[in-house]
N, C-alpha and C positions, 0 to 999 in steps of 0.2 A: 738891776736884778735882767736876768736874760726875759726878754721876750717871745712871743712866738708869732707872734703877726709879723713876720719877715714877708717881705712883696714876692711873689712867685710869677715869673712871664713862663711864657709857653713855648715851645719849639716853634723855628717859624712854618713848619707843613699843617701847624694842627689847626681845627676850622674854628671863625669867628669868635663861636658861642663860647668854648673855651678861654679863651683872650677876653673875654667880658667877664666872665665867670669869676677868673684871677683876679683881675681887677677889683671886681668889687668885693673879693672875697677880703683882700686888705683889708679896708673897710671896715665890712663887717665883724673883721675881728678885734681890729679896733672900737667898737661898740659893743664887743661881747659884754667885758666883765663889768661894765654898767647896769646892763639891761639883767644882767644872770644877781648881781647886788638886788635890782630893785626890784624883780620877778617883772618888769615891765616890759606894755610888748613893742618887737622893734617895728613898728610900720613903716617908719623911711628906709630900713632894706627893702620893703615889697615895690615902694614909689622908685626905687633904683633898680631892682630886680624888671617890674614893666617899663621904663623905660629903657632898659636894653635888650628888652622882647625876649627874656628869660620864663616869663611867666606863661605866656606861650610853648614853651618850648615842645609839647608834647601835643598841642594843637596840631590837627592836616595842617599841611604845606596847601592844600586848596582850600581850606578855608581861611586863611590869612598866618596860619603858626607855621612854626620851627619845623613841625613835621618827624618831628624824634621819635626816636624808639627808645628801646629801653636801654640799649648800650650808652646810648649819649646820655639819657638821661639821667643814669648810674653814674655817670663821669662830673655832672655839673654838683649833681647831690652830694657825689665825696669830697668835692671843692669846697662848697656851699659849709658843708657839716663840719669839716674841719677848718674855717675860720668860725661858723657860729651854727651849733646842731639846729636850737631851737627854730632858727630860722629854716634852715633843713626839711624838719620837719614838716614844717606847713608846707612848706614847698611838694616835699615829694605827694603828702596824699593830694595835693591839686594837680600833681603832675598824674596821679594815680586814675581819677576819675576820669583826665579825660583822655587817657589810653583806651582806659573801659570805655566809654563814648563812643569812641572811632571804629573797637570791633566789638560790638554790641549790637544786637540785630533787634534788641529786646528795648534801647535806650531809641525815644520818641526822635527823629530825623527834624524836628525841630526845633526840640529841647534840644537837644546838643547840640544845633546850627548855633543858636542864640546865646548859648554858655560860652562857645567857640569865639566868636565876634565880640562880646567882651572880651574876655580875657586878653585877644589881640589889643584892642583898644584903650584896655584902661586895667587900673588894681581890681582886679574881678575874683576871687576865689572860691572855691567847691569844695569841701569835705564833707565825707561820711559822719554823719552822726549817728551811731549804733550803740554805743554801752551805758549802760542802764545803772540805778542803785540794786537793785535785788537782781536783774539777772545777769549784772556783770559782763563780760562780753557776752556777743552770742555766737561766735567761733565755737565755742563748748555744748549749742544746743539750748531748747526751750526757747519759749513766744515771749516778746518786747511787752510791757506793761501799756508804753503807748500806743495809741491808739487812733486808730484816721476813721469816722462816722461820714459815710457820704448823705449827703445832701445834694435838696433841689438848684441849692444855690454854689455848692464846691464841699472838697473837704473840709472838714473840723478836727483841726490835731491835739491833742490831750494828751503830756508825758510830761518826762524827764528824760535828758541826754547826760553823763557826765561825761569828763574827759573828752571834751569837744575841742581836738586843737586849732588854732588859729582863731578860735570864736570870734576875738574881736572885730577882727577882718575882714569874714567870711562873709560873701554877697550872696553864698547860695549854701543848703543843706541839702544833703540828699540824705533825709532821715529812715533810717530803719522801722518801721511798725505793724501792728495787724489793723485787722479791717473788723469793726463792728457787726458784719452781715452774717447771716445766717449760719452757711461755711466759711467759717474765719481762714480768711488770706493773709501775707504775710508778705512785706519784702518793702520796697524805698520808692518813697515820694519824695520829689523834688518843691521843698519850700525855700521860696524868698526869704532871708533874714530883715529884720526889724519890722515886722508884720504887728498890728494887734493882736497882744497875745503874749506874744515876745519877749522873754528877757534873760539878762543873761546875769551868771550870780559869780562873782568872781571866786572863784574856791579853789584853786589853780594855785597852794602854796605848798612845791616841792622841792625836796632834795634836788635834781635835776632839770636839767632842760627847764629851768625854770621862766623863759622869756618868750615859753611859747604858745602860753596862752590860752591852755586845756582848761576851760574853766567848764559852768554848769549850764548849759542850755534846756529853759524850760516855754512849755507851749502850753499857754490853755487856751484852751476855746479857738485855738488861732485857724482863721478860715481863708483858703490856698481854690486854686483854680482844678476841675474835675480831671481834667486832659493832662495836668503835673503828673501825674502817677505815670514813673518808669515803670520797673517791674515788679508785680506782685503777684504771690501765685499759691499754691496751698504749701504748707510747711513743707508734706513730703518732698515735695518739688527742687526745695532748699541743701536734699543732703549731699548731694554733688554741689560740692563746691564750683566757684566762676573761674574759670581756669587762672584767665588773663589777670581778675584782681587778685588770685592768690598769689600767684606768681611775682606780679612783679613789685605789691606790697611787701613780699618777703625779702626780695632781692633790692629794694630802694632802701629800706630800713638798714640790711645788711651794709649798705652804700654811707649811709649817714654816719652811724657807729664805727667803722674804719677809718671814716675820716677823721673823728675823736683821737682815736689808737694812732693815726699819724700826727695830730698836731701836742701829742704827749711824745711820740717820738722825737720829734722835731728840735722840743722845747728842751730833752733830756740833754741831747745830743750838743745841744749847745752847753750845755750847765756844767757836761762833763769834762768838757775842752778848755771853759771860763775858769772852773771850779780849781785853784793850788791851796791846796790844803797847807797850814805852815810845817806841818811833823814829813809832810810828802817830797816839797820842795820841788813840785811838776801837778799836770795837770792828771785828775782824777780819772782821763781819758787812757792816761798810759796802761791802766791797772790790767790786767790781765782778766781779773774778777769783771769789772765794766764790760771790758771788750766781750765777755761770753755773754752777760746777761743781753745786751746789745745784740750781739749777733743773734741771739733765741729772739731778740724780738723781732727783726729784720725777718728772720723765716717764717712769722708769723704772717706780717703783715706781707708777705711774698704769696702765702699760701691764698688769704683773703685776695688778693688784686688778683689771682686767675679764677678764684672761684667765684669772682660776681663778674668779672671779666666775659671769661668761656659762657657764664649760664645766661648772663641779656644778652648775647652776642645770637647764644643755640633759641631765646626766645625771637628774636628779632627775625631770624630766620627760618624759622616756623618751627622748627622741631618737637616733637611730640614731648613735652614735661610734664609731669607733674605735681601737686599740689607737696606731696609728699617731700619729694625733694628740694624745691625751693625751700619751704620751712628747715629741712636739714643743710642747707646752707647758711639760712639766718643765723640758725644755732651756731654754729658752726663760726662764722666769720665774726658773729656778737660777745662768743666765749672767748675767740682769739684778741678783739678787739680790749674787754677788759681784763684780760690773763697781761697785753702790752701796760696798759698802764699802770695795773698792781707792779708790776716789773719795774717801771719805770720810779715808781714812788719807792720801792726796795733800798736803790741807790742816791736816795736823795735824800734821807734822812728828813728832819724840822723844816729843810726849804722847800719839799713837795708838796708837806701839808700847808703850809705859809699861804693867805690868802692875798699876800705883796706874789706869789706867779699862780702862772692858769693850774696847775697840774693836778691841785684839786678839785677846781673847776672837771677838770677831764676828766677824773675820777667819777663826782656824781654824776655828769652826766653818763656816761658811759654805764656805767649800773643801769640805767634803766632800761637797756639791749635786753637785759636780764626777763624783763615783766611784758617788755614790749610784744603785745600776738605778733607770729603766735609764740605762746611760751615755752618753755624747753620740754617740761613733761610731756603738754601735749603732743609735741613732734617726735619725742621717744615712742609713746604709748602708739600712736600712729604708724612707727613707721614699723615696731614691731610687730604690730596685728596683721600688718601687710605679709610681715613676711613668715609670720606662722600663720597666715591664712585662716585668723578669727574674726 
Protein backbone atom coordinates (compact mmCIF):
# COMPACT_ATOMS: atom_id res chain seq x y z
CA UNK A 1 0.00 0.00 0.00
CA UNK A 2 0.98 3.64 -0.35
CA UNK A 3 3.57 5.11 2.02
CA UNK A 4 4.19 8.76 2.89
CA UNK A 5 7.94 8.56 3.46
CA UNK A 6 8.96 9.58 -0.05
CA UNK A 7 12.27 11.40 -0.06
CA UNK A 8 12.17 15.10 -0.89
CA UNK A 9 15.03 17.10 -2.31
CA UNK A 10 15.36 20.88 -1.94
CA UNK A 11 15.87 23.28 -4.85
CA UNK A 12 19.52 24.06 -5.51
CA UNK A 13 19.23 27.58 -4.03
CA UNK A 14 17.81 26.48 -0.67
CA UNK A 15 19.87 26.97 2.51
CA UNK A 16 22.00 24.00 3.43
CA UNK A 17 20.12 23.41 6.67
CA UNK A 18 16.97 22.68 4.64
CA UNK A 19 18.83 19.98 2.72
CA UNK A 20 19.97 18.42 5.99
CA UNK A 21 16.46 18.56 7.44
CA UNK A 22 14.94 16.92 4.37
CA UNK A 23 17.47 14.09 4.40
CA UNK A 24 16.80 13.42 8.07
CA UNK A 25 13.05 13.66 7.54
CA UNK A 26 13.10 10.69 5.19
CA UNK A 27 14.79 8.63 7.90
CA UNK A 28 12.51 9.90 10.66
CA UNK A 29 9.38 9.14 8.63
CA UNK A 30 10.50 5.53 8.24
CA UNK A 31 11.02 5.21 12.00
CA UNK A 32 7.83 7.01 13.03
CA UNK A 33 5.31 4.13 12.74
CA UNK A 34 7.24 1.88 15.12
CA UNK A 35 7.73 4.64 17.68
CA UNK A 36 4.03 5.44 17.47
CA UNK A 37 3.01 1.81 18.01
CA UNK A 38 5.33 1.35 20.97
CA UNK A 39 5.09 4.90 22.38
CA UNK A 40 8.90 4.66 22.46
CA UNK A 41 11.09 7.73 22.51
CA UNK A 42 13.12 8.39 19.31
CA UNK A 43 16.53 8.96 20.89
CA UNK A 44 18.23 8.16 17.60
CA UNK A 45 16.48 11.09 15.89
CA UNK A 46 18.08 13.56 18.27
CA UNK A 47 21.51 12.02 17.81
CA UNK A 48 21.00 12.59 14.08
CA UNK A 49 19.78 16.16 14.60
CA UNK A 50 22.81 16.92 16.75
CA UNK A 51 25.21 15.42 14.20
CA UNK A 52 23.73 17.64 11.48
CA UNK A 53 23.93 20.76 13.65
CA UNK A 54 20.16 21.18 13.80
CA UNK A 55 19.86 21.08 17.60
CA UNK A 56 21.79 24.37 17.63
CA UNK A 57 19.79 26.01 14.83
CA UNK A 58 18.41 28.82 17.03
CA UNK A 59 21.57 29.24 19.10
CA UNK A 60 23.19 32.61 18.22
CA UNK A 61 25.90 32.40 15.57
CA UNK A 62 28.26 34.26 17.92
CA UNK A 63 28.00 31.29 20.29
CA UNK A 64 28.61 28.71 17.55
CA UNK A 65 25.01 28.00 16.59
CA UNK A 66 23.02 28.45 13.43
CA UNK A 67 21.77 31.92 14.37
CA UNK A 68 18.34 31.12 12.92
CA UNK A 69 15.27 33.17 13.62
CA UNK A 70 11.64 32.14 13.70
CA UNK A 71 11.24 31.80 9.92
CA UNK A 72 14.15 29.37 9.52
CA UNK A 73 13.02 27.41 12.57
CA UNK A 74 9.42 27.08 11.35
CA UNK A 75 10.66 25.72 8.04
CA UNK A 76 12.71 23.03 9.76
CA UNK A 77 9.89 22.22 12.17
CA UNK A 78 7.45 21.89 9.29
CA UNK A 79 9.77 19.44 7.54
CA UNK A 80 10.41 17.38 10.67
CA UNK A 81 6.75 17.65 11.72
CA UNK A 82 5.69 16.13 8.42
CA UNK A 83 7.99 13.17 9.07
CA UNK A 84 7.61 12.68 12.83
CA UNK A 85 5.63 15.32 14.77
CA UNK A 86 6.67 13.88 18.14
CA UNK A 87 10.30 14.60 17.33
CA UNK A 88 9.33 18.02 15.98
CA UNK A 89 7.44 18.91 19.15
CA UNK A 90 10.42 18.16 21.39
CA UNK A 91 12.68 20.06 18.98
CA UNK A 92 10.33 23.06 18.91
CA UNK A 93 10.36 23.45 22.69
CA UNK A 94 14.18 23.36 22.64
CA UNK A 95 14.24 25.98 19.86
CA UNK A 96 11.86 28.24 21.78
CA UNK A 97 14.04 28.23 24.88
CA UNK A 98 17.16 29.20 22.93
CA UNK A 99 15.37 32.00 21.08
CA UNK A 100 14.08 33.33 24.41
CA UNK A 101 17.59 33.11 25.91
CA UNK A 102 19.02 35.04 22.98
CA UNK A 103 16.46 37.85 23.23
CA UNK A 104 15.79 38.04 26.96
CA UNK A 105 17.40 40.60 29.25
CA UNK A 106 16.39 38.49 32.27
CA UNK A 107 18.19 35.24 31.45
CA UNK A 108 21.59 35.24 33.22
CA UNK A 109 24.17 35.57 30.43
CA UNK A 110 26.45 32.97 32.04
CA UNK A 111 23.72 30.33 31.95
CA UNK A 112 22.52 31.10 28.42
CA UNK A 113 26.11 30.83 27.15
CA UNK A 114 26.59 27.53 28.98
CA UNK A 115 23.44 26.00 27.48
CA UNK A 116 24.28 27.34 24.04
CA UNK A 117 27.72 25.72 24.15
CA UNK A 118 26.21 22.39 25.18
CA UNK A 119 23.62 22.51 22.39
CA UNK A 120 26.36 23.13 19.83
CA UNK A 121 28.56 20.32 21.14
CA UNK A 122 26.09 17.50 21.69
CA UNK A 123 22.62 16.24 22.56
CA UNK A 124 21.72 18.74 25.28
CA UNK A 125 18.06 19.73 25.18
CA UNK A 126 16.00 22.04 27.36
CA UNK A 127 12.27 22.47 27.82
CA UNK A 128 10.01 24.46 30.12
CA UNK A 129 8.13 22.39 32.72
CA UNK A 130 5.01 24.36 33.54
CA UNK A 131 1.85 22.22 33.68
CA UNK A 132 0.65 20.66 36.96
CA UNK A 133 -2.08 18.19 37.93
CA UNK A 134 -4.13 20.70 39.92
CA UNK A 135 -3.27 23.95 38.15
CA UNK A 136 -3.27 22.73 34.57
CA UNK A 137 -1.51 25.20 32.30
CA UNK A 138 -0.37 28.47 33.91
CA UNK A 139 -1.51 30.21 30.72
CA UNK A 140 -4.94 30.47 32.38
CA UNK A 141 -3.54 32.01 35.57
CA UNK A 142 -2.96 30.81 39.12
CA UNK A 143 0.08 29.95 41.22
CA UNK A 144 1.92 26.66 40.84
CA UNK A 145 2.06 24.15 43.67
CA UNK A 146 5.72 23.45 42.84
CA UNK A 147 7.77 25.35 45.41
CA UNK A 148 11.38 26.51 45.53
CA UNK A 149 12.69 27.01 49.09
CA UNK A 150 15.79 29.14 49.48
CA UNK A 151 18.50 27.84 51.81
CA UNK A 152 22.09 28.84 52.47
CA UNK A 153 23.39 26.07 50.22
CA UNK A 154 20.92 26.31 47.35
CA UNK A 155 17.31 26.20 46.23
CA UNK A 156 15.32 23.11 47.27
CA UNK A 157 12.56 22.25 44.79
CA UNK A 158 9.48 20.14 45.47
CA UNK A 159 6.58 19.53 43.09
CA UNK A 160 5.17 17.61 40.16
CA UNK A 161 5.07 18.60 36.47
CA UNK A 162 2.91 16.76 33.93
CA UNK A 163 3.04 16.77 30.12
CA UNK A 164 6.79 17.37 30.26
CA UNK A 165 7.56 16.97 26.57
CA UNK A 166 10.87 15.28 25.86
CA UNK A 167 11.32 14.16 29.47
CA UNK A 168 13.44 11.06 28.61
CA UNK A 169 16.14 13.10 26.85
CA UNK A 170 16.12 16.55 28.48
CA UNK A 171 19.35 17.72 30.08
CA UNK A 172 17.83 20.90 31.49
CA UNK A 173 14.44 21.86 32.91
CA UNK A 174 13.15 25.42 33.05
CA UNK A 175 10.75 24.92 35.94
CA UNK A 176 7.78 27.18 36.69
CA UNK A 177 7.60 27.41 40.49
CA UNK A 178 6.76 29.73 43.37
CA UNK A 179 9.01 30.65 46.27
CA UNK A 180 8.23 30.13 49.95
CA UNK A 181 9.35 33.67 50.80
CA UNK A 182 7.17 35.96 52.95
CA UNK A 183 6.25 37.79 49.74
CA UNK A 184 5.74 35.00 47.24
CA UNK A 185 7.48 35.28 43.90
CA UNK A 186 6.88 33.07 40.91
CA UNK A 187 8.86 32.29 37.81
CA UNK A 188 11.50 30.11 36.18
CA UNK A 189 14.34 28.15 37.73
CA UNK A 190 16.98 26.29 35.73
CA UNK A 191 17.26 22.74 37.07
CA UNK A 192 19.71 20.15 35.72
CA UNK A 193 18.03 16.84 34.89
CA UNK A 194 18.89 13.77 36.91
CA UNK A 195 19.65 15.43 40.25
CA UNK A 196 18.99 13.37 43.42
CA UNK A 197 15.30 13.52 44.27
CA UNK A 198 14.23 13.81 40.62
CA UNK A 199 12.31 11.01 38.98
CA UNK A 200 10.33 10.51 35.78
CA UNK A 201 7.04 8.65 35.85
CA UNK A 202 6.20 7.29 32.40
CA UNK A 203 2.61 8.47 32.38
CA UNK A 204 2.35 9.50 28.71
CA UNK A 205 0.00 7.03 26.98
CA UNK A 206 -1.78 9.31 24.56
CA UNK A 207 -3.92 9.08 21.45
CA UNK A 208 -1.50 11.18 19.42
CA UNK A 209 2.14 12.32 19.50
CA UNK A 210 2.81 9.07 21.31
CA UNK A 211 6.59 9.24 20.90
CA UNK A 212 6.99 12.69 22.46
CA UNK A 213 7.87 11.34 25.91
CA UNK A 214 5.59 13.89 27.60
CA UNK A 215 5.82 12.17 30.96
CA UNK A 216 5.51 13.39 34.55
CA UNK A 217 8.59 14.78 36.29
CA UNK A 218 8.60 14.74 40.09
CA UNK A 219 10.92 16.83 42.28
CA UNK A 220 11.34 15.72 45.88
CA UNK A 221 13.46 18.30 47.74
CA UNK A 222 15.85 18.64 44.79
CA UNK A 223 18.83 20.89 45.52
CA UNK A 224 20.26 23.16 42.82
CA UNK A 225 22.44 26.31 42.89
CA UNK A 226 21.08 29.67 44.05
CA UNK A 227 22.37 31.39 40.92
CA UNK A 228 20.23 29.12 38.71
CA UNK A 229 17.28 31.42 39.29
CA UNK A 230 16.29 32.59 35.79
CA UNK A 231 13.37 35.00 36.03
CA UNK A 232 11.39 35.15 39.27
CA UNK A 233 9.02 38.05 40.00
CA UNK A 234 5.89 39.03 41.84
CA UNK A 235 2.77 37.26 40.49
CA UNK A 236 1.27 40.49 39.13
CA UNK A 237 4.36 41.11 37.02
CA UNK A 238 3.48 38.08 34.90
CA UNK A 239 0.11 39.40 33.71
CA UNK A 240 1.72 40.70 30.51
CA UNK A 241 3.04 37.69 28.57
CA UNK A 242 6.59 37.45 27.28
CA UNK A 243 6.14 38.44 23.62
CA UNK A 244 9.01 36.27 22.36
CA UNK A 245 7.81 33.21 24.24
CA UNK A 246 4.15 33.63 23.27
CA UNK A 247 4.83 34.44 19.63
CA UNK A 248 7.33 31.74 18.75
CA UNK A 249 5.48 29.10 20.75
CA UNK A 250 2.27 29.67 18.80
CA UNK A 251 3.91 29.81 15.39
CA UNK A 252 6.18 26.80 16.02
CA UNK A 253 3.24 24.69 17.16
CA UNK A 254 1.31 25.80 14.08
CA UNK A 255 4.18 24.74 11.79
CA UNK A 256 4.25 21.23 13.27
CA UNK A 257 0.54 20.58 12.82
CA UNK A 258 0.67 22.01 9.32
CA UNK A 259 3.43 19.49 8.63
CA UNK A 260 1.14 16.66 9.76
CA UNK A 261 -1.57 17.88 7.38
CA UNK A 262 0.92 17.95 4.50
CA UNK A 263 1.93 14.35 5.20
CA UNK A 264 -1.76 13.39 5.07
CA UNK A 265 -2.23 15.32 1.83
CA UNK A 266 0.72 13.60 0.15
CA UNK A 267 -0.48 10.14 1.13
CA UNK A 268 -4.01 10.96 -0.06
CA UNK A 269 -2.86 12.19 -3.47
CA UNK A 270 -0.84 9.04 -4.07
CA UNK A 271 -3.72 6.86 -2.87
CA UNK A 272 -6.23 8.54 -5.19
CA UNK A 273 -3.90 8.16 -8.15
CA UNK A 274 -3.23 4.48 -7.49
CA UNK A 275 -6.63 3.27 -6.31
CA UNK A 276 -8.64 1.90 -9.25
CA UNK A 277 -12.00 0.42 -8.15
CA UNK A 278 -13.19 -2.40 -10.39
CA UNK A 279 -16.57 -0.73 -10.99
CA UNK A 280 -14.91 2.52 -12.06
CA UNK A 281 -12.08 1.25 -14.21
CA UNK A 282 -10.08 4.42 -13.59
CA UNK A 283 -8.20 5.98 -10.69
CA UNK A 284 -10.25 7.73 -8.02
CA UNK A 285 -8.30 10.87 -8.90
CA UNK A 286 -10.36 11.19 -12.09
CA UNK A 287 -13.61 11.81 -10.17
CA UNK A 288 -14.76 15.45 -9.83
CA UNK A 289 -15.76 14.85 -6.20
CA UNK A 290 -12.21 13.79 -5.35
CA UNK A 291 -10.76 16.74 -7.24
CA UNK A 292 -13.02 19.18 -5.39
CA UNK A 293 -12.07 17.92 -1.94
CA UNK A 294 -8.36 17.86 -2.79
CA UNK A 295 -8.76 21.40 -4.08
CA UNK A 296 -10.23 22.44 -0.72
CA UNK A 297 -7.25 20.79 0.99
CA UNK A 298 -4.86 22.74 -1.22
CA UNK A 299 -6.66 25.97 -0.31
CA UNK A 300 -6.31 25.36 3.42
CA UNK A 301 -2.64 24.49 3.08
CA UNK A 302 -1.97 27.58 0.96
CA UNK A 303 -3.51 29.77 3.67
CA UNK A 304 -1.44 28.02 6.33
CA UNK A 305 1.79 28.52 4.41
CA UNK A 306 1.17 32.25 4.00
CA UNK A 307 0.21 32.74 7.63
CA UNK A 308 3.17 30.84 9.04
CA UNK A 309 5.80 32.29 6.73
CA UNK A 310 4.70 35.92 6.84
CA UNK A 311 4.16 35.97 10.58
CA UNK A 312 7.53 34.34 11.30
CA UNK A 313 9.22 36.81 8.92
CA UNK A 314 7.52 39.73 10.67
CA UNK A 315 8.83 38.45 13.99
CA UNK A 316 12.37 38.21 12.63
CA UNK A 317 12.13 41.69 11.11
CA UNK A 318 11.08 43.27 14.38
CA UNK A 319 7.50 44.20 13.53
CA UNK A 320 5.35 44.78 16.62
CA UNK A 321 3.30 41.64 17.18
CA UNK A 322 0.82 40.68 19.85
CA UNK A 323 0.23 37.42 21.68
CA UNK A 324 -3.43 37.58 20.60
CA UNK A 325 -2.47 37.72 16.92
CA UNK A 326 -0.01 34.84 17.22
CA UNK A 327 -2.61 32.76 19.05
CA UNK A 328 -5.17 33.46 16.32
CA UNK A 329 -2.70 32.18 13.73
CA UNK A 330 -2.12 29.03 15.78
CA UNK A 331 -5.90 28.53 16.03
CA UNK A 332 -6.41 29.03 12.29
CA UNK A 333 -3.52 26.84 11.16
CA UNK A 334 -4.25 23.94 13.52
CA UNK A 335 -7.95 23.91 12.66
CA UNK A 336 -7.11 24.01 8.96
CA UNK A 337 -4.70 21.12 9.52
CA UNK A 338 -7.34 19.03 11.31
CA UNK A 339 -9.84 19.76 8.55
CA UNK A 340 -7.32 18.63 5.93
CA UNK A 341 -6.87 15.24 7.58
CA UNK A 342 -10.60 14.86 8.15
CA UNK A 343 -11.21 15.57 4.45
CA UNK A 344 -8.57 13.00 3.53
CA UNK A 345 -10.32 10.42 5.69
CA UNK A 346 -13.66 11.22 4.08
CA UNK A 347 -12.28 10.14 0.69
CA UNK A 348 -10.48 6.95 1.72
CA UNK A 349 -13.09 4.85 3.54
CA UNK A 350 -11.63 1.91 5.49
CA UNK A 351 -8.23 2.42 3.89
CA UNK A 352 -7.76 5.70 5.74
CA UNK A 353 -8.57 4.17 9.11
CA UNK A 354 -6.44 1.07 8.65
CA UNK A 355 -3.31 0.90 10.76
CA UNK A 356 -1.46 -0.44 7.74
CA UNK A 357 -1.62 3.09 6.33
CA UNK A 358 -0.32 6.31 7.96
CA UNK A 359 -3.49 8.39 7.64
CA UNK A 360 -5.04 7.20 10.91
CA UNK A 361 -1.80 8.11 12.70
CA UNK A 362 -1.81 11.56 11.11
CA UNK A 363 -5.38 11.99 12.29
CA UNK A 364 -4.55 11.03 15.87
CA UNK A 365 -1.55 13.36 15.83
CA UNK A 366 -3.31 16.35 14.29
CA UNK A 367 -6.11 16.24 16.87
CA UNK A 368 -3.58 17.20 19.54
CA UNK A 369 -3.46 20.68 18.01
CA UNK A 370 -6.90 21.41 19.43
CA UNK A 371 -5.77 20.90 23.02
CA UNK A 372 -2.28 22.30 22.64
CA UNK A 373 -1.79 25.59 24.51
CA UNK A 374 -3.09 28.14 23.65
CA UNK A 375 -6.46 26.42 23.32
CA UNK A 376 -9.12 27.75 20.97
CA UNK A 377 -11.58 28.95 23.61
CA UNK A 378 -8.93 30.98 25.44
CA UNK A 379 -7.77 32.52 22.15
CA UNK A 380 -11.29 33.53 21.17
CA UNK A 381 -12.10 34.98 24.59
CA UNK A 382 -8.90 37.04 24.62
CA UNK A 383 -9.55 38.33 21.10
CA UNK A 384 -13.15 39.14 21.96
CA UNK A 385 -12.26 41.01 25.13
CA UNK A 386 -9.63 43.00 23.25
CA UNK A 387 -12.09 43.97 20.54
CA UNK A 388 -14.76 44.91 23.07
CA UNK A 389 -12.39 46.73 25.39
CA UNK A 390 -13.46 44.74 28.45
